[in-house]
N, C-alpha and C positions, 0 to 999 in steps of 0.2 A: 783343153781337149774335152769336149762334152760327149759323154757316152750315154746312150739311151738305156732305159731300164732293161730292155730285152738283151742288150749286149752284156750288161752286168750280170744278169741272171745266167746267160749262157757261159760266161766266164766262171762264175761260181760253180755251176754244174760240172764244167770241165775239170776244174781244180778238185772238186769232190771226187770225181771218178778217178783222177790221177792219184789222189791220196788213198783211196780205197785199194787201188792196185798195189801201192807201196805197202800198205798195212797187210794185205794178203800175202805178199811176198815175204815180208818180215816174219809173219806168223809161221809160214812154211819153213823158213830158215831156222827159227827157234825150235820148232818141233823136230827138225832133222838133227840139230845140234844136241838136243837132249834125248834123242832116241838111242838107247844103249845098243840095240840090235844093229842099227845102221852104222854107228860108230865102230862096232866090232867088225862089220863087213868091210869097212874102209881101212881099218887099222887092226888086223887080227892079233898083232903082238902087243897092243896097248893094254888089254885086260891082264894078261899074264905078267907083263912088266909092272903094272900098277900093284898087283897082288904081291909080287916079289919085293918091290920097294917098300910097300906098307909093312910087310912082314919083317924086313930088316929094320925099319924104323921102330917097330914095336919091340923087337928083340933088343935093340940098343937101349931103348927107353927103360925096359924092365930088367935089364941084365944086372945081376948083383955081382959086385966086385969083391 
């Protein structure tokens, strides 16, 4: 199957555009996942639950018997 240079160039450009779209989508997902404000808006009980669990862990860790 002989491809012309123009076909190869078009294929490479199409793949580059597709990969750029994927990278942009991935960047958006990572930014959303690491954005504390958005996480709190989605799961309002996550932050208080984390604080309580962390406090209990520290209390048990430093509890003198």
